[in-house]
N, CA, C and O atoms as a GROMACS GRO file, in nm:
protein
  556
    1MET      N    1  -2.694  -1.143  11.275
    1MET     CA    2  -2.692  -1.208  11.178
    1MET      C    3  -2.717  -1.342  11.198
    1MET      O    4  -2.783  -1.402  11.113
    2ASN      N    5  -2.664  -1.414  11.318
    2ASN     CA    6  -2.676  -1.551  11.322
    2ASN      C    7  -2.815  -1.541  11.371
    2ASN      O    8  -2.878  -1.628  11.312
    3ARG      N    9  -2.906  -1.464  11.465
    3ARG     CA   10  -3.009  -1.475  11.482
    3ARG      C   11  -3.114  -1.472  11.394
    3ARG      O   12  -3.212  -1.543  11.421
    4THR      N   13  -3.114  -1.386  11.268
    4THR     CA   14  -3.160  -1.395  11.140
    4THR      C   15  -3.159  -1.532  11.080
    4THR      O   16  -3.262  -1.566  11.022
    5LYS      N   17  -3.081  -1.597  11.084
    5LYS     CA   18  -3.016  -1.716  10.995
    5LYS      C   19  -3.095  -1.843  11.118
    5LYS      O   20  -3.144  -1.950  11.084
    6ALA      N   21  -3.090  -1.806  11.219
    6ALA     CA   22  -3.154  -1.933  11.292
    6ALA      C   23  -3.331  -1.926  11.269
    6ALA      O   24  -3.400  -2.027  11.262
    7ILE      N   25  -3.375  -1.808  11.262
    7ILE     CA   26  -3.510  -1.777  11.274
    7ILE      C   27  -3.546  -1.844  11.128
    7ILE      O   28  -3.618  -1.942  11.108
    8LEU      N   29  -3.490  -1.782  11.052
    8LEU     CA   30  -3.502  -1.867  10.899
    8LEU      C   31  -3.483  -1.998  10.872
    8LEU      O   32  -3.532  -2.054  10.773
    9ALA      N   33  -3.396  -2.067  10.977
    9ALA     CA   34  -3.400  -2.240  10.932
    9ALA      C   35  -3.508  -2.273  11.015
    9ALA      O   36  -3.580  -2.363  10.972
   10ALA      N   37  -3.541  -2.214  11.141
   10ALA     CA   38  -3.691  -2.287  11.194
   10ALA      C   39  -3.796  -2.305  11.146
   10ALA      O   40  -3.877  -2.398  11.156
   11SER      N   41  -3.797  -2.144  11.049
   11SER     CA   42  -3.915  -2.144  10.978
   11SER      C   43  -3.928  -2.232  10.873
   11SER      O   44  -4.038  -2.267  10.829
   12ILE      N   45  -3.808  -2.275  10.824
   12ILE     CA   46  -3.820  -2.335  10.691
   12ILE      C   47  -3.879  -2.510  10.732
   12ILE      O   48  -3.955  -2.583  10.668
   13VAL      N   49  -3.796  -2.534  10.879
   13VAL     CA   50  -3.842  -2.658  10.891
   13VAL      C   51  -3.966  -2.669  10.973
   13VAL      O   52  -4.013  -2.776  11.011
   14ALA      N   53  -4.021  -2.538  10.999
   14ALA     CA   54  -4.178  -2.565  11.048
   14ALA      C   55  -4.276  -2.564  10.933
   14ALA      O   56  -4.387  -2.616  10.944
   15MET      N   57  -4.241  -2.512  10.838
   15MET     CA   58  -4.306  -2.535  10.711
   15MET      C   59  -4.264  -2.668  10.653
   15MET      O   60  -4.351  -2.750  10.627
   16THR      N   61  -4.157  -2.690  10.634
   16THR     CA   62  -4.157  -2.873  10.579
   16THR      C   63  -4.248  -2.950  10.654
   16THR      O   64  -4.350  -2.992  10.601
   17LEU      N   65  -4.218  -2.978  10.794
   17LEU     CA   66  -4.286  -3.041  10.888
   17LEU      C   67  -4.442  -3.056  10.882
   17LEU      O   68  -4.503  -3.160  10.907
   18SER      N   69  -4.512  -2.910  10.837
   18SER     CA   70  -4.632  -2.865  10.846
   18SER      C   71  -4.688  -2.961  10.694
   18SER      O   72  -4.792  -3.024  10.680
   19ALA      N   73  -4.612  -2.948  10.627
   19ALA     CA   74  -4.646  -3.012  10.503
   19ALA      C   75  -4.662  -3.161  10.502
   19ALA      O   76  -4.735  -3.218  10.420
   20CYS      N   77  -4.586  -3.230  10.603
   20CYS     CA   78  -4.602  -3.359  10.622
   20CYS      C   79  -4.691  -3.404  10.705
   20CYS      O   80  -4.707  -3.526  10.720
   21GLY      N   81  -4.771  -3.302  10.779
   21GLY     CA   82  -4.871  -3.343  10.870
   21GLY      C   83  -4.992  -3.435  10.828
   21GLY      O   84  -5.046  -3.526  10.891
   22SER      N   85  -5.019  -3.386  10.708
   22SER     CA   86  -5.152  -3.453  10.667
   22SER      C   87  -5.142  -3.550  10.577
   22SER      O   88  -5.242  -3.571  10.508
   23ASN      N   89  -5.031  -3.624  10.558
   23ASN     CA   90  -5.024  -3.716  10.430
   23ASN      C   91  -4.913  -3.840  10.515
   23ASN      O   92  -4.795  -3.843  10.479
   24SER      N   93  -4.952  -3.916  10.603
   24SER     CA   94  -4.885  -3.996  10.665
   24SER      C   95  -4.875  -4.115  10.611
   24SER      O   96  -4.978  -4.171  10.572
   25LEU      N   97  -4.757  -4.173  10.599
   25LEU     CA   98  -4.726  -4.294  10.565
   25LEU      C   99  -4.821  -4.407  10.625
   25LEU      O  100  -4.877  -4.487  10.550
   26PHE      N  101  -4.836  -4.412  10.762
   26PHE     CA  102  -4.918  -4.511  10.834
   26PHE      C  103  -5.046  -4.495  10.852
   26PHE      O  104  -5.114  -4.589  10.892
   27SER      N  105  -5.109  -4.347  10.817
   27SER     CA  106  -5.246  -4.362  10.861
   27SER      C  107  -5.374  -4.363  10.721
   27SER      O  108  -5.495  -4.339  10.722
   28ARG      N  109  -5.289  -4.399  10.622
   28ARG     CA  110  -5.359  -4.402  10.520
   28ARG      C  111  -5.476  -4.539  10.465
   28ARG      O  112  -5.452  -4.650  10.513
   29GLN      N  113  -5.567  -4.528  10.391
   29GLN     CA  114  -5.655  -4.597  10.377
   29GLN      C  115  -5.574  -4.743  10.288
   29GLN      O  116  -5.494  -4.710  10.202
   30ARG      N  117  -5.591  -4.855  10.305
   30ARG     CA  118  -5.512  -4.952  10.215
   30ARG      C  119  -5.667  -5.064  10.218
   30ARG      O  120  -5.752  -5.084  10.305
   31PRO      N  121  -5.652  -5.109  10.100
   31PRO     CA  122  -5.754  -5.247  10.078
   31PRO      C  123  -5.715  -5.351  10.148
   31PRO      O  124  -5.599  -5.386  10.172
   32ASP      N  125  -5.838  -5.411  10.186
   32ASP     CA  126  -5.851  -5.516  10.261
   32ASP      C  127  -5.808  -5.652  10.193
   32ASP      O  128  -5.882  -5.685  10.100
   33GLU      N  129  -5.725  -5.721  10.216
   33GLU     CA  130  -5.680  -5.831  10.128
   33GLU      C  131  -5.814  -5.913  10.200
   33GLU      O  132  -5.874  -5.966  10.107
   34MET      N  133  -5.860  -5.934  10.288
   34MET     CA  134  -5.940  -6.070  10.301
   34MET      C  135  -6.085  -6.040  10.262
   34MET      O  136  -6.173  -6.123  10.284
   35ALA      N  137  -6.110  -5.922  10.203
   35ALA     CA  138  -6.240  -5.861  10.188
   35ALA      C  139  -6.249  -5.894  10.018
   35ALA      O  140  -6.300  -5.802   9.955
   36VAL      N  141  -6.212  -5.996   9.949
   36VAL     CA  142  -6.217  -6.052   9.785
   36VAL      C  143  -6.377  -6.105   9.778
   36VAL      O  144  -6.434  -6.189   9.847
   37SER      N  145  -6.422  -6.025   9.673
   37SER     CA  146  -6.545  -6.095   9.645
   37SER      C  147  -6.511  -6.227   9.538
   37SER      O  148  -6.408  -6.231   9.472
   38ARG      N  149  -6.604  -6.320   9.535
   38ARG     CA  150  -6.593  -6.438   9.488
   38ARG      C  151  -6.698  -6.424   9.360
   38ARG      O  152  -6.815  -6.386   9.369
   39GLN      N  153  -6.631  -6.463   9.243
   39GLN     CA  154  -6.702  -6.501   9.090
   39GLN      C  155  -6.749  -6.602   9.098
   39GLN      O  156  -6.705  -6.684   9.178
   40ALA      N  157  -6.838  -6.624   9.028
   40ALA     CA  158  -6.920  -6.739   8.989
   40ALA      C  159  -6.830  -6.805   8.922
   40ALA      O  160  -6.732  -6.757   8.865
   41PRO      N  161  -6.873  -6.952   8.931
   41PRO     CA  162  -6.740  -7.048   8.839
   41PRO      C  163  -6.781  -7.055   8.723
   41PRO      O  164  -6.893  -7.009   8.702
   42LEU      N  165  -6.707  -7.114   8.613
   42LEU     CA  166  -6.698  -7.108   8.481
   42LEU      C  167  -6.832  -7.217   8.488
   42LEU      O  168  -6.836  -7.314   8.563
   43VAL      N  169  -6.935  -7.180   8.394
   43VAL     CA  170  -7.042  -7.309   8.392
   43VAL      C  171  -7.018  -7.337   8.231
   43VAL      O  172  -6.986  -7.244   8.157
   44VAL      N  173  -7.033  -7.461   8.183
   44VAL     CA  174  -7.050  -7.534   8.053
   44VAL      C  175  -7.209  -7.516   8.022
   44VAL      O  176  -7.297  -7.552   8.101
   45PRO      N  177  -7.236  -7.449   7.887
   45PRO     CA  178  -7.339  -7.432   7.835
   45PRO      C  179  -7.397  -7.556   7.833
   45PRO      O  180  -7.323  -7.649   7.805
   46PRO      N  181  -7.571  -7.591   7.868
   46PRO     CA  182  -7.626  -7.700   7.860
   46PRO      C  183  -7.660  -7.772   7.717
   46PRO      O  184  -7.688  -7.890   7.699
   47ASP      N  185  -7.648  -7.647   7.605
   47ASP     CA  186  -7.710  -7.705   7.447
   47ASP      C  187  -7.572  -7.682   7.387
   47ASP      O  188  -7.501  -7.583   7.402
   48PHE      N  189  -7.549  -7.789   7.317
   48PHE     CA  190  -7.447  -7.784   7.235
   48PHE      C  191  -7.507  -7.815   7.088
   48PHE      O  192  -7.553  -7.919   7.043
   49SER      N  193  -7.491  -7.688   7.030
   49SER     CA  194  -7.584  -7.693   6.873
   49SER      C  195  -7.451  -7.706   6.785
   49SER      O  196  -7.454  -7.660   6.671
   50LEU      N  197  -7.366  -7.750   6.820
   50LEU     CA  198  -7.246  -7.794   6.716
   50LEU      C  199  -7.244  -7.922   6.647
   50LEU      O  200  -7.215  -8.022   6.712
   51THR      N  201  -7.272  -7.932   6.514
   51THR     CA  202  -7.243  -8.039   6.450
   51THR      C  203  -7.089  -8.078   6.445
   51THR      O  204  -6.991  -8.003   6.446
   52PRO      N  205  -7.096  -8.222   6.440
   52PRO     CA  206  -6.964  -8.283   6.406
   52PRO      C  207  -6.935  -8.260   6.268
   52PRO      O  208  -7.014  -8.231   6.178
   53PRO      N  209  -6.824  -8.273   6.262
   53PRO     CA  210  -6.756  -8.294   6.087
   53PRO      C  211  -6.774  -8.415   6.016
   53PRO      O  212  -6.751  -8.530   6.053
   54ALA      N  213  -6.820  -8.369   5.899
   54ALA     CA  214  -6.854  -8.477   5.796
   54ALA      C  215  -6.722  -8.555   5.802
   54ALA      O  216  -6.622  -8.494   5.839
   55PRO      N  217  -6.714  -8.673   5.773
   55PRO     CA  218  -6.581  -8.797   5.765
   55PRO      C  219  -6.536  -8.711   5.603
   55PRO      O  220  -6.617  -8.681   5.516
   56GLY      N  221  -6.387  -8.685   5.599
   56GLY     CA  222  -6.346  -8.620   5.472
   56GLY      C  223  -6.367  -8.481   5.415
   56GLY      O  224  -6.296  -8.438   5.324
   57ALA      N  225  -6.463  -8.414   5.469
   57ALA     CA  226  -6.516  -8.278   5.468
   57ALA      C  227  -6.394  -8.156   5.472
   57ALA      O  228  -6.342  -8.144   5.583
   58ALA      N  229  -6.362  -8.099   5.407
   58ALA     CA  230  -6.251  -7.997   5.376
   58ALA      C  231  -6.264  -7.927   5.541
   58ALA      O  232  -6.370  -7.928   5.603
   59ARG      N  233  -6.163  -7.883   5.584
   59ARG     CA  234  -6.174  -7.784   5.692
   59ARG      C  235  -6.219  -7.686   5.697
   59ARG      O  236  -6.183  -7.620   5.600
   60PRO      N  237  -6.313  -7.610   5.790
   60PRO     CA  238  -6.375  -7.478   5.774
   60PRO      C  239  -6.312  -7.380   5.760
   60PRO      O  240  -6.369  -7.284   5.707
   61GLY      N  241  -6.173  -7.368   5.800
   61GLY     CA  242  -6.079  -7.255   5.811
   61GLY      C  243  -5.965  -7.311   5.731
   61GLY      O  244  -5.898  -7.405   5.775
   62ASN      N  245  -5.942  -7.256   5.615
   62ASN     CA  246  -5.812  -7.348   5.533
   62ASN      C  247  -5.718  -7.242   5.507
   62ASN      O  248  -5.633  -7.244   5.417
   63GLU      N  249  -5.735  -7.151   5.587
   63GLU     CA  250  -5.590  -7.041   5.588
   63GLU      C  251  -5.508  -7.089   5.666
   63GLU      O  252  -5.543  -7.160   5.760
   64THR      N  253  -5.356  -7.054   5.635
   64THR     CA  254  -5.259  -7.095   5.719
   64THR      C  255  -5.271  -6.974   5.839
   64THR      O  256  -5.348  -6.878   5.832
   65THR      N  257  -5.180  -7.000   5.947
   65THR     CA  258  -5.153  -6.903   6.038
   65THR      C  259  -5.118  -6.754   5.968
   65THR      O  260  -5.179  -6.653   6.003
   66ALA      N  261  -4.998  -6.755   5.852
   66ALA     CA  262  -4.944  -6.627   5.791
   66ALA      C  263  -5.043  -6.531   5.777
   66ALA      O  264  -5.048  -6.417   5.824
   67GLU      N  265  -5.164  -6.622   5.667
   67GLU     CA  266  -5.273  -6.566   5.609
   67GLU      C  267  -5.354  -6.495   5.741
   67GLU      O  268  -5.373  -6.374   5.750
   68GLN      N  269  -5.391  -6.579   5.825
   68GLN     CA  270  -5.483  -6.519   5.945
   68GLN      C  271  -5.428  -6.401   5.998
   68GLN      O  272  -5.497  -6.299   6.005
   69THR      N  273  -5.278  -6.406   6.046
   69THR     CA  274  -5.187  -6.280   6.100
   69THR      C  275  -5.234  -6.178   5.993
   69THR      O  276  -5.315  -6.089   6.021
   70LEU      N  277  -5.182  -6.193   5.874
   70LEU     CA  278  -5.185  -6.078   5.783
   70LEU      C  279  -5.361  -6.024   5.763
   70LEU      O  280  -5.390  -5.906   5.740
   71ARG      N  281  -5.438  -6.107   5.774
   71ARG     CA  282  -5.546  -6.046   5.764
   71ARG      C  283  -5.618  -5.984   5.891
   71ARG      O  284  -5.710  -5.903   5.886
   72ALA      N  285  -5.562  -6.034   5.999
   72ALA     CA  286  -5.565  -5.992   6.122
   72ALA      C  287  -5.522  -5.816   6.149
   72ALA      O  288  -5.584  -5.716   6.186
   73LEU      N  289  -5.414  -5.839   6.116
   73LEU     CA  290  -5.325  -5.722   6.125
   73LEU      C  291  -5.392  -5.592   5.998
   73LEU      O  292  -5.423  -5.476   6.023
   74PHE      N  293  -5.396  -5.653   5.881
   74PHE     CA  294  -5.405  -5.568   5.790
   74PHE      C  295  -5.568  -5.532   5.698
   74PHE      O  296  -5.606  -5.447   5.617
   75GLY      N  297  -5.626  -5.652   5.768
   75GLY     CA  298  -5.766  -5.675   5.710
   75GLY      C  299  -5.779  -5.679   5.585
   75GLY      O  300  -5.678  -5.682   5.514
   76GLY      N  301  -5.919  -5.681   5.525
   76GLY     CA  302  -5.912  -5.679   5.362
   76GLY      C  303  -5.901  -5.586   5.299
   76GLY      O  304  -5.861  -5.482   5.352
   77GLU      N  305  -5.932  -5.593   5.164
   77GLU     CA  306  -5.912  -5.484   5.088
   77GLU      C  307  -6.029  -5.362   5.092
   77GLU      O  308  -6.152  -5.365   5.085
   78SER      N  309  -5.953  -5.278   5.106
   78SER     CA  310  -6.050  -5.135   5.115
   78SER      C  311  -6.104  -5.098   5.010
   78SER      O  312  -6.025  -5.120   4.919
   79PRO      N  313  -6.210  -5.049   4.968
   79PRO     CA  314  -6.244  -4.961   4.870
   79PRO      C  315  -6.154  -4.860   4.811
   79PRO      O  316  -6.077  -4.817   4.897
   80ARG      N  317  -6.142  -4.821   4.724
   80ARG     CA  318  -6.076  -4.703   4.693
   80ARG      C  319  -6.168  -4.574   4.695
   80ARG      O  320  -6.289  -4.566   4.673
   81SER      N  321  -6.091  -4.493   4.723
   81SER     CA  322  -6.157  -4.329   4.746
   81SER      C  323  -6.158  -4.265   4.597
   81SER      O  324  -6.065  -4.280   4.517
   82PRO      N  325  -6.283  -4.187   4.571
   82PRO     CA  326  -6.265  -4.108   4.448
   82PRO      C  327  -6.155  -4.037   4.384
   82PRO      O  328  -6.141  -4.009   4.264
   83ALA      N  329  -6.063  -4.005   4.505
   83ALA     CA  330  -5.956  -3.917   4.474
   83ALA      C  331  -5.876  -4.019   4.444
   83ALA      O  332  -5.792  -3.966   4.372
   84GLU      N  333  -5.842  -4.161   4.458
   84GLU     CA  334  -5.773  -4.246   4.428
   84GLU      C  335  -5.784  -4.298   4.288
   84GLU      O  336  -5.696  -4.314   4.203
   85ASP      N  337  -5.909  -4.320   4.285
   85ASP     CA  338  -5.962  -4.338   4.131
   85ASP      C  339  -5.912  -4.238   4.027
   85ASP      O  340  -5.862  -4.254   3.916
   86ALA      N  341  -5.943  -4.124   4.104
   86ALA     CA  342  -5.915  -4.018   3.998
   86ALA      C  343  -5.755  -4.023   3.965
   86ALA      O  344  -5.735  -4.043   3.845
   87ILE      N  345  -5.650  -4.011   4.034
   87ILE     CA  346  -5.497  -4.035   4.034
   87ILE      C  347  -5.469  -4.142   3.927
   87ILE      O  348  -5.403  -4.113   3.827
   88ILE      N  349  -5.518  -4.265   3.947
   88ILE     CA  350  -5.499  -4.369   3.885
   88ILE      C  351  -5.550  -4.352   3.722
   88ILE      O  352  -5.484  -4.364   3.618
   89GLY      N  353  -5.686  -4.320   3.741
   89GLY     CA  354  -5.709  -4.279   3.594
   89GLY      C  355  -5.639  -4.197   3.544
   89GLY      O  356  -5.598  -4.240   3.436
   90SER      N  357  -5.585  -4.047   3.577
   90SER     CA  358  -5.506  -3.983   3.524
   90SER      C  359  -5.364  -4.028   3.489
   90SER      O  360  -5.293  -3.962   3.414
   91ALA      N  361  -5.325  -4.142   3.547
   91ALA     CA  362  -5.195  -4.178   3.530
   91ALA      C  363  -5.231  -4.328   3.425
   91ALA      O  364  -5.153  -4.423   3.425
   92ASP      N  365  -5.331  -4.328   3.359
   92ASP     CA  366  -5.347  -4.443   3.279
   92ASP      C  367  -5.310  -4.579   3.354
   92ASP      O  368  -5.234  -4.660   3.302
   93GLY      N  369  -5.368  -4.599   3.479
   93GLY     CA  370  -5.344  -4.729   3.572
   93GLY      C  371  -5.409  -4.837   3.534
   93GLY      O  372  -5.385  -4.945   3.586
   94ALA      N  373  -5.520  -4.820   3.419
   94ALA     CA  374  -5.553  -4.953   3.398
   94ALA      C  375  -5.473  -5.018   3.276
   94ALA      O  376  -5.515  -5.115   3.212
   95ARG      N  377  -5.339  -4.944   3.252
   95ARG     CA  378  -5.288  -5.029   3.151
   95ARG      C  379  -5.144  -5.062   3.209
   95ARG      O  380  -5.054  -5.121   3.149
   96ALA      N  381  -5.141  -5.008   3.350
   96ALA     CA  382  -5.008  -5.069   3.410
   96ALA      C  383  -5.003  -5.231   3.450
   96ALA      O  384  -5.099  -5.295   3.492
   97ASP      N  385  -4.858  -5.284   3.426
   97ASP     CA  386  -4.878  -5.429   3.457
   97ASP      C  387  -4.844  -5.428   3.612
   97ASP      O  388  -4.766  -5.353   3.671
   98PRO      N  389  -4.918  -5.525   3.661
   98PRO     CA  390  -4.890  -5.552   3.783
   98PRO      C  391  -4.749  -5.658   3.822
   98PRO      O  392  -4.710  -5.675   3.938
   99GLY      N  393  -4.703  -5.705   3.735
   99GLY     CA  394  -4.578  -5.753   3.747
   99GLY      C  395  -4.429  -5.729   3.728
   99GLY      O  396  -4.330  -5.802   3.724
  100ILE      N  397  -4.457  -5.570   3.715
  100ILE     CA  398  -4.351  -5.479   3.639
  100ILE      C  399  -4.219  -5.510   3.754
  100ILE      O  400  -4.107  -5.534   3.710
  101ARG      N  401  -4.243  -5.508   3.890
  101ARG     CA  402  -4.114  -5.518   3.947
  101ARG      C  403  -4.069  -5.642   3.954
  101ARG      O  404  -3.969  -5.652   4.024
  102SER      N  405  -4.124  -5.779   3.889
  102SER     CA  406  -4.034  -5.864   3.889
  102SER      C  407  -3.961  -5.877   3.740
  102SER      O  408  -3.877  -5.965   3.720
  103GLN      N  409  -3.991  -5.803   3.661
  103GLN     CA  410  -3.976  -5.803   3.528
  103GLN      C  411  -3.867  -5.709   3.509
  103GLN      O  412  -3.799  -5.734   3.410
  104VAL      N  413  -3.825  -5.593   3.586
  104VAL     CA  414  -3.729  -5.504   3.588
  104VAL      C  415  -3.585  -5.544   3.587
  104VAL      O  416  -3.505  -5.481   3.519
  105GLY      N  417  -3.551  -5.641   3.656
  105GLY     CA  418  -3.443  -5.686   3.664
  105GLY      C  419  -3.386  -5.836   3.563
  105GLY      O  420  -3.279  -5.897   3.563
  106SER      N  421  -3.484  -5.851   3.503
  106SER     CA  422  -3.454  -5.954   3.374
  106SER      C  423  -3.370  -5.922   3.301
  106SER      O  424  -3.340  -5.804   3.283
  107PRO      N  425  -3.297  -6.045   3.225
  107PRO     CA  426  -3.191  -6.031   3.150
  107PRO      C  427  -3.238  -5.956   2.986
  107PRO      O  428  -3.156  -5.912   2.905
  108ASP      N  429  -3.365  -5.957   2.972
  108ASP     CA  430  -3.419  -5.903   2.861
  108ASP      C  431  -3.388  -5.755   2.834
  108ASP      O  432  -3.372  -5.705   2.723
  109THR      N  433  -3.381  -5.685   2.965
  109THR     CA  434  -3.430  -5.565   2.979
  109THR      C  435  -3.298  -5.490   2.896
  109THR      O  436  -3.180  -5.522   2.912
  110GLN      N  437  -3.346  -5.387   2.807
  110GLN     CA  438  -3.247  -5.338   2.731
  110GLN      C  439  -3.189  -5.179   2.796
  110GLN      O  440  -3.268  -5.088   2.823
  111VAL      N  441  -3.065  -5.170   2.811
  111VAL     CA  442  -3.002  -5.088   2.876
  111VAL      C  443  -2.981  -4.964   2.836
  111VAL      O  444  -2.952  -4.989   2.719
  112VAL      N  445  -2.973  -4.842   2.845
  112VAL     CA  446  -2.920  -4.732   2.712
  112VAL      C  447  -2.816  -4.684   2.798
  112VAL      O  448  -2.820  -4.655   2.917
  113ASP      N  449  -2.682  -4.677   2.680
  113ASP     CA  450  -2.559  -4.595   2.730
  113ASP      C  451  -2.588  -4.448   2.727
  113ASP      O  452  -2.629  -4.384   2.630
  114LYS      N  453  -2.556  -4.396   2.866
  114LYS     CA  454  -2.571  -4.265   2.871
  114LYS      C  455  -2.410  -4.220   2.862
  114LYS      O  456  -2.377  -4.121   2.926
  115GLY      N  457  -2.331  -4.276   2.801
  115GLY     CA  458  -2.189  -4.237   2.810
  115GLY      C  459  -2.112  -4.215   2.955
  115GLY      O  460  -2.140  -4.271   3.061
  116LEU      N  461  -1.997  -4.108   2.927
  116LEU     CA  462  -1.896  -4.144   3.042
  116LEU      C  463  -1.968  -4.011   3.135
  116LEU      O  464  -1.959  -4.000   3.258
  117VAL      N  465  -2.028  -3.932   3.059
  117VAL     CA  466  -2.080  -3.813   3.169
  117VAL      C  467  -2.167  -3.883   3.286
  117VAL      O  468  -2.108  -3.879   3.394
  118THR      N  469  -2.270  -3.935   3.288
  118THR     CA  470  -2.337  -3.995   3.389
  118THR      C  471  -2.247  -4.080   3.516
  118THR      O  472  -2.266  -4.087   3.638
  119ARG      N  473  -2.149  -4.138   3.429
  119ARG     CA  474  -2.070  -4.217   3.527
  119ARG      C  475  -1.965  -4.106   3.608
  119ARG      O  476  -1.936  -4.086   3.726
  120ASP      N  477  -1.931  -4.054   3.496
  120ASP     CA  478  -1.837  -3.919   3.597
  120ASP      C  479  -1.916  -3.845   3.714
  120ASP      O  480  -1.866  -3.816   3.822
  121ILE      N  481  -2.049  -3.820   3.676
  121ILE     CA  482  -2.132  -3.726   3.788
  121ILE      C  483  -2.151  -3.840   3.910
  121ILE      O  484  -2.130  -3.802   4.025
  122ILE      N  485  -2.178  -3.930   3.894
  122ILE     CA  486  -2.228  -4.027   3.989
  122ILE      C  487  -2.082  -4.051   4.075
  122ILE      O  488  -2.089  -4.038   4.197
  123ALA      N  489  -1.962  -4.081   4.021
  123ALA     CA  490  -1.850  -4.100   4.109
  123ALA      C  491  -1.789  -4.002   4.151
  123ALA      O  492  -1.689  -4.024   4.219
  124ALA      N  493  -1.832  -3.856   4.123
  124ALA     CA  494  -1.775  -3.737   4.152
  124ALA      C  495  -1.752  -3.752   4.288
  124ALA      O  496  -1.825  -3.838   4.337
  125PRO      N  497  -1.660  -3.689   4.381
  125PRO     CA  498  -1.648  -3.696   4.496
  125PRO      C  499  -1.739  -3.566   4.593
  125PRO      O  500  -1.766  -3.451   4.558
  126GLN      N  501  -1.759  -3.608   4.673
  126GLN     CA  502  -1.862  -3.499   4.780
  126GLN      C  503  -1.770  -3.368   4.788
  126GLN      O  504  -1.647  -3.364   4.791
  127GLY      N  505  -1.876  -3.247   4.789
  127GLY     CA  506  -1.791  -3.109   4.858
  127GLY      C  507  -1.880  -3.006   4.772
  127GLY      O  508  -1.965  -3.027   4.685
  128ASP      N  509  -1.834  -2.902   4.821
  128ASP     CA  510  -1.921  -2.775   4.763
  128ASP      C  511  -1.880  -2.723   4.621
  128ASP      O  512  -1.898  -2.605   4.589
  129GLY      N  513  -1.823  -2.816   4.535
  129GLY     CA  514  -1.795  -2.757   4.426
  129GLY      C  515  -1.669  -2.663   4.377
  129GLY      O  516  -1.626  -2.658   4.262
  130ARG      N  517  -1.624  -2.598   4.479
  130ARG     CA  518  -1.506  -2.491   4.490
  130ARG      C  519  -1.413  -2.555   4.392
  130ARG      O  520  -1.387  -2.493   4.289
  131GLU      N  521  -1.354  -2.682   4.415
  131GLU     CA  522  -1.241  -2.726   4.313
  131GLU      C  523  -1.308  -2.778   4.171
  131GLU      O  524  -1.228  -2.830   4.093
  132ALA      N  525  -1.444  -2.771   4.131
  132ALA     CA  526  -1.486  -2.804   4.010
  132ALA      C  527  -1.440  -2.711   3.890
  132ALA      O  528  -1.429  -2.588   3.896
  133SER      N  529  -1.412  -2.798   3.770
  133SER     CA  530  -1.413  -2.711   3.680
  133SER      C  531  -1.443  -2.774   3.551
  133SER      O  532  -1.427  -2.894   3.528
  134ALA      N  533  -1.492  -2.681   3.460
  134ALA     CA  534  -1.578  -2.716   3.355
  134ALA      C  535  -1.487  -2.697   3.215
  134ALA      O  536  -1.407  -2.605   3.199
  135SER      N  537  -1.513  -2.796   3.122
  135SER     CA  538  -1.411  -2.791   2.989
  135SER      C  539  -1.475  -2.810   2.882
  135SER      O  540  -1.534  -2.918   2.895
  136ILE      N  541  -1.505  -2.744   2.737
  136ILE     CA  542  -1.562  -2.781   2.671
  136ILE      C  543  -1.458  -2.886   2.582
  136ILE      O  544  -1.338  -2.868   2.566
  137PRO      N  545  -1.516  -2.970   2.544
  137PRO     CA  546  -1.442  -3.068   2.466
  137PRO      C  547  -1.425  -3.038   2.293
  137PRO      O  548  -1.520  -3.026   2.216
  138GLY      N  549  -1.307  -3.032   2.262
  138GLY     CA  550  -1.253  -2.988   2.127
  138GLY      C  551  -1.224  -2.811   2.116
  138GLY      O  552  -1.198  -2.749   2.013
  139ALA      N  553  -1.234  -2.771   2.220
  139ALA     CA  554  -1.203  -2.628   2.225
  139ALA      C  555  -1.068  -2.562   2.267
  139ALA      O  556  -1.057  -2.439   2.267
   0.00000   0.00000   0.00000
């Protein structure tokens, strides 16, 4: 039994060492640090066709950096697809008020009183409803 274990261990060691034979850490090809190619230096173009700005003229880019960032991230407005036009048309989107989000919280908004039932439903405790009971008022 010991002889079998020794033969098995020797064969495992031999296979492990044979796997390392072709991949030596010291004989691999490395880049040569001294063989660096030189690049041509940057050259100023000989012709400057830029015209100097006129005194008092507006700057050509009147966008703020925030506007430039938004334009770079999201681009301009893209045209609507026919499917979007159909959905907006069926929802009567031409009559939609673009400022509705700012008007929702205004003090002029009329609120409908739905009674105590809605308040009780919203304030009901969470659960599976086993303890819930129904009653008919006046019966």
